[in-house]
C-alpha positions in Angstrom: 5.8 -36.2 -5.3 8.8 -34.4 -4.4 11.1 -36.6 -2.6 14.4 -37.6 -2.6 15.9 -41.1 -0.9 19.4 -43.0 -0.4 20.5 -46.3 1.1 22.5 -47.4 3.8 24.0 -50.9 2.8 26.8 -53.6 4.5 25.4 -56.4 5.9 26.8 -58.1 9.3 27.3 -55.1 11.1 29.5 -53.3 8.0 29.2 -49.5 7.7 25.9 -48.3 6.0 26.2 -46.1 3.0 24.4 -42.5 2.3 22.8 -40.7 -0.5 20.4 -38.1 -0.8 18.7 -36.7 -4.0 17.6 -33.3 -3.8 14.0 -32.3 -5.3 15.4 -30.9 -8.6 17.3 -34.2 -9.2 14.2 -36.4 -9.1 12.4 -34.5 -11.5 15.0 -34.9 -14.1 15.4 -38.4 -13.6 11.5 -38.8 -13.3 11.2 -37.4 -17.1 13.0 -40.1 -18.5 11.4 -43.0 -16.1 8.4 -44.6 -16.2 6.3 -43.6 -13.8 6.7 -44.9 -10.2 5.5 -46.6 -7.6 3.6 -44.4 -4.8 5.7 -44.3 -1.9 4.8 -45.7 1.5 2.1 -43.7 3.1 1.1 -42.0 -0.2 -2.5 -42.7 -1.8 -3.5 -42.8 -5.1 -5.8 -39.4 -6.2 -9.1 -39.6 -8.0 -9.3 -38.1 -11.4 -11.0 -35.1 -10.3 -8.5 -34.6 -7.7 -5.8 -34.6 -10.5 -5.7 -30.5 -11.4 -5.5 -29.8 -7.3 -2.6 -32.1 -6.8 -0.8 -31.0 -9.7 -1.0 -27.3 -8.0 -0.1 -29.1 -4.8 2.9 -31.2 -6.6 4.0 -27.7 -8.3 4.0 -26.0 -5.2 5.9 -28.9 -3.6 8.8 -28.7 -6.0 9.7 -25.6 -5.3 10.9 -26.6 -2.0 15.0 -27.0 -2.3 17.6 -27.9 0.3 20.7 -27.1 0.8 24.0 -28.5 1.9 22.9 -27.9 5.5 18.8 -28.2 6.1 16.7 -28.5 9.2 14.8 -31.8 10.1 11.9 -31.1 11.1 10.8 -34.4 12.1 12.7 -38.0 12.5 10.9 -40.9 11.8 12.3 -44.9 12.4 10.8 -47.8 10.4 10.8 -51.8 11.3 12.5 -51.3 14.8 12.3 -54.7 16.7 9.1 -55.8 18.1 10.9 -57.4 21.1 9.4 -56.4 24.7 12.0 -54.9 27.0 14.0 -53.9 24.5 14.9 -50.1 24.5 14.5 -48.1 21.1 17.1 -47.8 18.6 17.4 -43.8 19.4 18.0 -44.8 23.0 20.5 -47.5 22.6 22.6 -44.8 20.4 22.5 -42.1 23.0 20.1 -40.0 20.6 20.4 -39.0 16.9 22.2 -36.1 15.9 20.3 -35.3 13.0 17.8 -34.4 16.2 20.3 -32.6 18.0 21.6 -30.6 15.4 20.1 -27.2 14.4 21.0 -28.4 10.9 21.6 -31.3 9.6 24.1 -33.1 6.3 25.2 -35.8 4.9 28.0 -36.2 7.1 25.8 -36.3 10.5 23.1 -38.5 8.5 25.9 -41.4 8.1 26.9 -40.7 11.8 23.6 -41.7 12.8 23.6 -44.7 10.3 27.1 -46.0 11.8 25.7 -46.1 15.3 23.4 -48.0 14.4 24.9 -50.4 12.7 27.4 -50.3 15.6 24.6 -52.1 17.4 25.0 -55.4 15.8 21.2 -55.8 15.4 20.5 -54.6 12.0 21.7 -55.8 8.1 21.2 -52.5 6.5 19.8 -49.1 6.8 17.6 -46.8 4.5 17.8 -43.1 4.7 14.7 -41.1 3.1 15.0 -37.3 3.0 11.7 -35.8 1.7 11.7 -31.8 1.7 8.8 -30.4 3.0 9.4 -26.7 3.4 11.9 -24.1 2.7 14.9 -25.7 3.8 13.4 -28.0 6.0 12.9 -32.2 5.2 11.8 -35.1 7.0 14.1 -38.1 7.6 13.1 -41.6 7.6 15.5 -44.0 9.0 14.3 -47.7 7.6 15.6 -50.6 9.6 16.4 -54.4 8.3 16.8 -56.6 10.9 19.6 -59.4 11.0 18.0 -62.8 10.7 20.6 -65.3 12.0 20.0 -69.1 12.5 17.1 -70.9 13.2 16.3 -72.0 17.2 16.9 -75.7 17.8 16.9 -75.7 21.8 18.0 -73.1 24.3 19.7 -73.4 27.8 20.3 -71.0 30.4 23.4 -72.0 32.1 25.9 -71.0 35.0 22.9 -69.9 37.5 21.9 -71.3 40.9 18.8 -68.9 41.9 17.4 -67.7 38.8 13.6 -68.8 38.9 12.1 -71.4 36.6 9.7 -69.3 35.0 12.3 -66.7 34.1 13.8 -69.6 32.1 10.7 -70.8 30.8 9.5 -67.6 29.3 13.0 -67.3 27.7 12.5 -70.7 25.9 8.6 -69.7 25.1 9.8 -66.5 23.2 12.5 -68.1 21.7 10.3 -70.6 20.0 7.8 -68.9 18.6 9.9 -66.6 16.5 11.1 -68.3 13.0 15.0 -67.1 13.1 17.3 -66.2 15.8 17.7 -62.4 15.7 20.1 -59.5 17.9 17.5 -57.7 18.9 15.7 -61.4 20.8 19.2 -61.9 22.1 18.9 -58.3 23.5 15.9 -59.0 25.0 17.3 -62.3 27.0 20.1 -60.8 28.2 17.6 -57.5 29.8 15.3 -60.2 31.2 17.7 -62.0 33.1 20.0 -58.7 34.1 16.6 -57.2 35.1 15.8 -59.7 37.6 19.4 -59.7 38.9 19.0 -56.1 39.2 15.9 -56.0 41.2 17.3 -58.3 43.7 20.0 -56.3 44.9 22.9 -59.3 43.3 25.3 -56.6 41.9 27.2 -59.0 39.9 24.5 -61.2 38.3 24.3 -60.8 34.7 24.3 -62.8 31.1 28.1 -63.0 30.3 27.3 -64.0 26.8 25.7 -66.2 24.6 26.9 -69.5 22.8 25.8 -71.6 19.7 24.3 -68.4 18.1 25.1 -70.1 14.9 24.6 -73.5 15.0 20.8 -73.1 17.0 21.7 -74.5 19.7 21.8 -71.7 22.1 23.3 -71.4 25.4 22.1 -68.4 27.7 25.6 -68.3 30.0 24.9 -66.6 32.9 27.3 -65.1 35.8 26.5 -65.2 39.4 29.3 -63.5 41.9 29.6 -65.7 44.9 31.9 -64.6 48.4 35.1 -66.7 48.0 36.4 -64.2 51.2 35.6 -61.5 53.1 38.5 -59.0 54.6 38.5 -56.8 57.8 40.9 -53.4 57.1 41.8 -50.9 59.3 42.2 -47.6 58.0 44.1 -44.3 59.8 43.1 -40.7 58.8 46.7 -40.5 57.1 45.2 -43.5 54.8 47.7 -46.2 56.0 45.7 -49.5 56.1 46.5 -51.7 59.3 45.5 -55.1 60.3 44.0 -54.8 63.7 42.9 -52.1 65.5 41.6 -51.3 68.8 38.2 -52.5 69.6 37.8 -56.3 69.5 36.8 -57.1 65.6 34.4 -59.9 66.6 32.0 -57.1 67.0 32.3 -56.3 63.3 32.6 -60.1 62.3 29.2 -60.3 64.3 27.4 -57.3 62.5 28.6 -58.3 58.8 25.9 -60.5 57.0 28.3 -62.1 54.8 28.8 -66.0 54.1 31.1 -67.5 52.4 29.5 -69.6 49.8 26.3 -66.6 49.7 25.6 -64.6 46.0 27.1 -60.6 47.1 23.9 -58.9 47.5 23.6 -55.1 47.5 21.3 -55.3 50.4 23.5 -57.1 52.3 26.3 -54.4 51.8 23.8 -51.6 53.1 23.2 -53.9 56.3 26.6 -54.6 56.8 27.2 -50.8 57.2 24.2 -50.0 59.1 25.6 -52.6 61.4 28.7 -51.4 62.2 28.2 -47.7 62.6 25.4 -49.0 64.9 28.4 -50.2 67.3 29.3 -46.2 67.6 32.8 -47.1 67.8 33.9 -46.4 64.0 33.6 -42.6 61.9 33.8 -44.2 58.7 33.0 -47.5 57.2 33.3 -49.0 53.5 32.1 -52.2 52.2 34.0 -52.9 48.5 33.3 -55.9 46.9 35.5 -56.7 43.8 36.3 -59.9 42.1 39.1 -62.0 42.7 41.9 -60.8 39.7 41.9 -63.5 36.4 45.5 -65.0 37.8 44.1 -65.8 41.0 40.2 -66.7 39.7 40.3 -67.7 35.8 36.5 -68.6 36.2 35.9 -64.6 37.1 33.2 -65.9 39.5 35.0 -65.2 43.1 33.5 -62.2 44.9 36.2 -60.4 47.7 34.2 -58.5 50.2 36.7 -55.9 52.0 34.9 -54.1 54.7 37.3 -50.9 55.7 36.9 -49.3 59.0 38.5 -45.8 60.9 38.0 -45.6 64.2 36.9 -43.3 66.5 39.6 -41.9 69.4 39.3 -44.1 71.8 39.5 -41.1 74.4 37.5 -38.0 74.1 37.0 -34.5 76.2 34.8 -32.1 74.4 34.0 -28.2 76.3 31.1 -26.4 74.9 30.3 -23.3 75.9 27.4 -20.7 76.0 27.4 -17.2 76.9 24.4 -15.3 77.7 24.0 -11.3 79.2 22.8 -11.5 82.0 21.2 -7.8 84.0 23.3 -5.9 86.6 21.7 -3.9 89.2 20.7 -1.2 86.8 18.9 -3.9 84.9 21.0 -3.5 81.7 23.6 -6.0 81.0 26.9 -5.3 81.9 30.8 -6.7 81.5 30.6 -8.2 85.0 27.4 -9.8 84.6 28.1 -11.8 81.4 27.6 -15.4 82.8 29.4 -18.5 81.2 27.6 -22.0 80.7 28.3 -24.9 79.2 28.9 -28.7 79.5 32.2 -30.6 80.1 31.8 -34.2 78.1 35.0 -36.7 79.1 34.6 -40.6 77.0 37.1 -43.6 77.3 35.5 -46.3 74.9 37.3 -49.4 76.1 38.6 -49.0 79.4 39.1 -52.9 79.8 40.1 -53.7 76.1 36.5 -55.4 75.3 35.0 -52.5 74.3 33.3 -51.3 78.0 33.1 -47.8 77.7 32.7 -45.2 80.6 31.8 -41.3 80.1 31.1 -38.7 82.3 29.2 -34.8 81.7 28.7 -32.0 83.9 26.8 -29.0 82.9 25.6 -25.7 84.6 24.3 -22.4 83.4 27.0 -20.7 85.1 30.3 -21.9 85.2 31.8 -19.1 87.2 29.4 -20.8 90.2 28.4 -24.2 89.5 27.3 -25.1 92.4 24.4 -22.8 91.6 22.7 -24.8 88.6 24.9 -28.2 88.2 24.0 -31.4 86.4 26.2 -34.4 85.8 25.9 -38.1 84.6 28.1 -40.6 84.6 27.7 -43.8 82.7 29.2 -47.1 82.2 28.5 -49.7 79.1 28.9 -53.4 78.8 28.5 -54.2 74.8 27.5 -58.1 74.5 26.8 -58.8 78.0 25.4 -62.2 76.8 28.1 -62.8 74.1 28.4 -61.5 70.5 26.3 -64.6 69.1 23.4 -62.4 71.6 21.0 -61.6 68.5 19.5 -59.0 70.8 23.0 -57.5 71.1 22.3 -56.8 74.8 24.0 -54.4 76.8 24.3 -53.9 80.4 24.4 -49.8 81.1 24.8 -48.4 84.7 24.6 -44.6 85.1 24.2 -41.8 87.7 22.4 -38.7 87.7 21.7 -35.4 88.8 19.5 -33.1 86.9 17.5 -29.7 87.3 14.7 -28.5 85.7 11.9 -26.2 85.8 8.7 -27.7 86.9 5.7 -27.3 84.2 3.0 -28.0 86.3 2.9 -24.9 88.3 3.1 -23.0 85.4 -0.1 -20.4 84.1 -2.8 -21.1 81.6 -3.3 -19.2 78.8 -3.1 -15.5 79.7 -2.7 -16.2 83.2 -0.4 -14.1 85.5 2.6 -15.2 86.2 2.9 -18.1 88.2 6.3 -18.9 91.0 9.1 -21.1 89.5 9.1 -24.6 91.1 12.6 -26.3 90.3 12.5 -29.7 90.1 15.9 -32.0 91.1 16.6 -35.7 90.1 19.4 -37.5 91.8 20.1 -41.1 91.7 21.5 -43.8 89.7 19.8 -46.3 86.9 21.1 -49.9 85.6 19.4 -52.0 83.1 20.0 -53.8 79.4 19.9 -51.8 76.5 18.8 -54.0 73.4 18.5 -53.8 69.7 16.3 -55.7 67.7 17.3 -53.7 64.2 18.2 -50.7 62.8 15.7 -48.9 64.6 14.3 -51.1 66.8 15.0 -51.2 70.7 14.3 -52.1 74.2 15.2 -51.3 77.6 15.1 -53.0 80.9 16.0 -51.6 84.2 15.7 -50.3 88.0 16.0 -46.7 88.9 16.6 -45.5 92.5 16.1 -41.8 92.6 16.0 -38.8 95.2 13.0 -36.1 93.8 13.3 -32.5 95.5 11.4 -29.5 94.7 13.1 -25.7 95.5 12.0 -22.3 95.0 14.0 -19.6 93.0 16.1 -19.0 96.2 16.8 -22.7 96.4 14.9 -23.9 99.5 13.0 -26.7 99.6 9.4 -26.2 98.5 6.5 -28.3 99.5 3.5 -26.4 97.9 3.5 -24.3 95.1 2.3 -20.8 94.8 -0.7 -18.9 93.0 -1.6 -15.1 92.5 -4.2 -13.8 94.3 -6.3 -10.7 92.9 -5.0 -8.2 94.8 -1.7 -9.1 93.4 -0.2 -11.0 96.7 1.1 -14.9 96.3 -0.7 -17.8 98.2 1.3 -20.8 99.4 -2.1 -23.0 98.4 -1.3 -24.8 95.3 -0.7 -28.4 94.6 1.4 -30.2 96.8 4.9 -30.4 95.1 5.7 -34.0 96.3 3.9 -37.0 97.5 5.2 -37.3 100.4 4.4 -33.3 101.2 7.5 -32.5 102.3 9.3 -31.5 99.4 11.6 -34.4 99.1 10.6 -38.2 97.7 12.5 -40.9 97.5 11.1 -43.9 95.2 12.4 -47.3 93.6 10.9 -48.4 90.2 11.0 -50.6 86.9 11.6 -49.2 84.0 10.8 -50.9 81.1 10.6 -49.5 77.2 10.1 -51.1 73.5 10.3 -49.5 70.4 9.4 -50.5 67.0 10.5 -48.5 63.8 10.4 -49.4 60.7 10.9 -46.4 59.4 13.6 -45.1 56.5 14.3 -42.0 54.8 13.1 -41.2 51.4 13.3 -37.6 49.9 14.3 -36.4 53.7 11.4 -37.6 55.7 10.6 -40.7 57.2 8.4 -43.1 56.0 7.2 -46.6 57.6 5.4 -46.9 61.0 6.7 -46.3 64.7 5.3 -47.6 67.7 6.9 -46.8 71.2 5.7 -48.3 74.2 6.8 -46.9 78.1 6.0 -48.2 81.5 7.3 -47.2 85.2 6.2 -49.8 87.4 6.3 -48.5 91.6 7.3 -51.2 93.6 6.1 -49.7 97.1 9.9 -48.8 97.7 11.2 -45.1 99.3 8.9 -42.6 101.1 5.5 -43.0 101.5 5.6 -46.8 99.9 4.6 -45.7 96.4 2.9 -47.9 94.5 2.4 -47.0 90.7 1.9 -48.2 87.2 2.4 -45.2 84.8 2.0 -46.3 81.1 2.6 -44.6 77.6 1.9 -45.6 74.2 1.6 -44.4 70.8 1.5 -45.1 67.4 2.7 -43.0 64.1 1.9 -43.9 60.5 4.5 -42.0 58.0 2.5 -42.8 54.8 3.7 -41.7 51.1 1.0 -40.9 48.5 2.5 -41.2 45.2 -0.1 -38.7 43.1 -0.1 -36.5 39.8 3.5 -35.7 39.3 5.3 -37.6 42.2 4.0 -41.1 40.6 7.3 -41.1 38.9 9.4 -38.7 40.3 12.6 -39.9 41.5 12.4 -41.2 45.1 15.8 -39.7 46.4 13.2 -36.0 45.7 10.5 -37.3 48.5 6.9 -37.6 47.7 3.8 -36.7 49.3 3.1 -37.8 52.9 0.1 -38.0 55.2 1.1 -39.0 58.5 -1.6 -39.8 61.1 -0.1 -40.3 65.0 -2.5 -41.1 68.5 -1.0 -41.4 71.9 -2.5 -42.6 75.3 -1.5 -42.3 78.9 -2.3 -43.3 81.4 -1.8 -43.6 86.1 -2.7 -46.2 88.2 -2.1 -45.8 91.7 0.0 -42.9 93.9 1.1 -40.4 91.5 3.1 -37.4 92.9 2.5 -34.3 90.5 6.2 -34.3 89.6 5.0 -37.4 87.2 1.8 -36.2 86.0 1.4 -35.7 82.2 1.5 -32.5 81.3 -0.5 -31.5 78.2 0.1 -29.0 75.5 3.8 -28.0 73.8 5.5 -28.7 70.4 5.7 -32.6 70.8 1.8 -32.1 71.9 -0.7 -29.5 70.9 2.0 -27.4 69.3 0.1 -23.9 69.6 0.3 -24.0 73.2 3.0 -24.4 75.5 3.9 -27.3 77.2 1.4 -28.2 80.1 -0.5 -25.2 79.1 -3.4 -27.3 78.8 -3.5 -29.3 81.7 -1.6 -31.8 84.3 -3.3 -34.9 83.7 -3.6 -38.2 85.4 -4.6 -39.6 82.1 -4.9 -38.0 78.3 -4.9 -39.2 74.6 -4.0 -37.1 71.7 -4.1 -37.8 67.7 -2.7 -35.7 65.3 -3.0 -35.6 61.5 -0.3 -34.1 58.8 0.1 -33.6 55.2 3.5 -32.8 53.9 4.0 -31.8 50.3 7.9 -31.2 48.6 8.9 -28.4 46.8 12.6 -28.7 45.7 14.7 -29.0 48.6 11.8 -27.8 51.0 8.4 -29.4 51.8 5.0 -27.4 52.9 2.9 -28.7 55.5 -0.5 -28.2 57.1 -1.6 -29.7 60.3 -4.6 -30.9 62.1 -3.9 -31.9 66.3 -6.7 -32.4 69.5 -5.8 -33.2 73.2 -7.7 -34.0 76.3 -6.9 -34.8 79.8 -10.4 -37.6 79.3 -11.3 -36.0 82.5 -8.6 -36.7 84.7 -7.4 -33.9 86.4 -9.2 -33.9 89.3 -7.5 -36.7 89.8 -4.1 -35.0 90.3 -3.3 -34.0 94.1 -4.2 -30.5 94.3 -5.2 -30.6 90.9 -3.4 -28.0 89.2 -5.3 -27.6 85.6 -8.0 -26.2 87.8 -5.6 -24.1 90.2 -3.8 -22.9 87.6 -7.1 -22.0 84.9 -6.2 -24.7 82.7 -8.8 -25.6 80.1 -7.9 -29.4 80.2 -8.0 -29.6 76.4 -7.6 -28.2 73.0 -7.2 -28.3 69.3 -5.0 -26.7 66.8 -4.5 -26.6 63.2 -2.3 -24.6 60.7 0.6 -24.6 58.2 4.1 -24.3 57.5 7.2 -25.1 55.8 10.7 -26.2 56.5 14.0 -24.8 55.5 16.6 -26.2 56.5 16.8 -27.4 60.0 14.0 -24.6 60.9 10.7 -24.8 60.5 8.1 -21.8 60.3 4.6 -22.9 61.1 1.3 -20.5 61.8 -0.8 -22.8 64.4 -4.2 -21.6 65.3 -5.1 -21.5 69.3 -8.7 -23.1 69.2 -9.6 -22.1 72.8 -8.8 -18.2 72.6 -9.4 -17.9 68.6 -5.8 -16.5 68.3 -3.1 -18.0 65.9 0.7 -17.9 66.4 3.6 -17.4 64.1 6.1 -19.5 65.7 9.9 -21.2 64.6 10.4 -24.7 65.6 13.6 -26.7 65.4 13.6 -30.7 65.2 10.6 -33.0 64.1 7.1 -33.0 65.5 7.0 -36.8 65.3 
């Protein structure tokens, strides 16, 4: 048969040679030589097939190769059969004979040189066989290097490598008659892989000893923390040794300990903990080995934590401009109304990290008395000392808020209902605890005055409803518990968040559970005594199916999200504390409170998300019910404003950056709505 061959020589890592005999040269040589043995892969032909075979031989011999030819296939023979060892092609970052459009002797020799440089092979033979017009099949035949027999194997320099890894290496070395570079490579990959899986960034095999004698020692390296430094950087790049905030807070946030192995997860935890103090706008964790002149063994790790502090004092002014209608009903220059917020903060008023902040908001800054809200807050971190595992902070605040009540709002398709505004003025003091990155707890006491006002600003004792003749009757549900339009109430407040979620491909993965309890103490007007509680549970479940099984996790995976929420109130319940049913975080096809105002509720939802490039598509189903409790709310706003008391929705959407475009079906009225949303439902 027509074919060509060549040889790659040189033992011990020397350069390989290359020879290519073209088809016509081979035919001339074969006329003078004895019949050659069959090439590997060829089969002896029967006499009956000799004539046909001869014709095929003649056609095959017509194929000629030019100086540059096309490689239609490339085969590597005798690769080391060692588990976990990468292929020869991946070791050399791909064969040039495959990458090039046309190959020649120079390109083939480059491939051989790269193979020999791996140090794994004694020799490389190359065979080039023409299979078509200027087309050839190339075979690289490898001859593995054989070193000395193995008499003993020792793994040294490690204090944490498990016994099963060491025993597996011993077993593998005992099974072979002689040591090979490929086997050494497998041992290195096995140990290095174990270190990488556990985030031990400096753990690796540094070198092998006793390879020539057969008494092999696998020398490991494990970086051990010798020193941790905290350094401060300014915006100009200057490095300082001291900052404005107490440095003990940083040290309390760092998981590094002298004598422990440096772990990448510890580095990530340090970043999260220091950022969580909300005092630093940039944090870097930089581990490095000591230079040889300081540590000849090169085993000691120095961890530098570099932080850039946030400004001690900040003042922010945010303005929003809206057009208000003039006398003619159209916007005029004189009716442009500025709204906005002024925020002032001092992060270290006592030199020990205590902060104070204040904000003032209004929808009309020209006449702020018409609609003004404020909040003043004082926060003292580490109230029980820096060694407190829960990082408890004392938080005290005074507030004034004004919001439109969702209690006095129409049901689906109903007529308009006169607006009732709820104003809360009061103070709160309590403790804030941090248990993990996202899990938190709050305990506090709240004393507040709650007032209801109509559009004119006058106290409002009951809601209004529209009569069939178009007039309004002031016989709706009471706005306060006392019936005077103003309540004073003091109660205990408790909340607990267990959150194990982390972001994967732009979506959270994990679990989130929230418990909130308000406990009335009989303090205030009408001596209110109540227990108001809300429990919600959400699960973000990745579903690695189809092509997403092997996809990069940073690109996201399909998700199934399931969520349930139960709320209930026992005892005295003013209408402004009743639970609204419906809304973007409840049953999303309906407005807030459109389905009902209830004493108890139960909601459940499911959503499926599928990532598509940098976006994701989703479909959802949600249902909410008042459990028949609306009739137990004072004045029964659900019945008064003809709300259904329950609702179901389903639909689909797409997330485009921070905006979500979705279609939601209102199953109560069998109508669909196209909606734009901001933020997340769960």
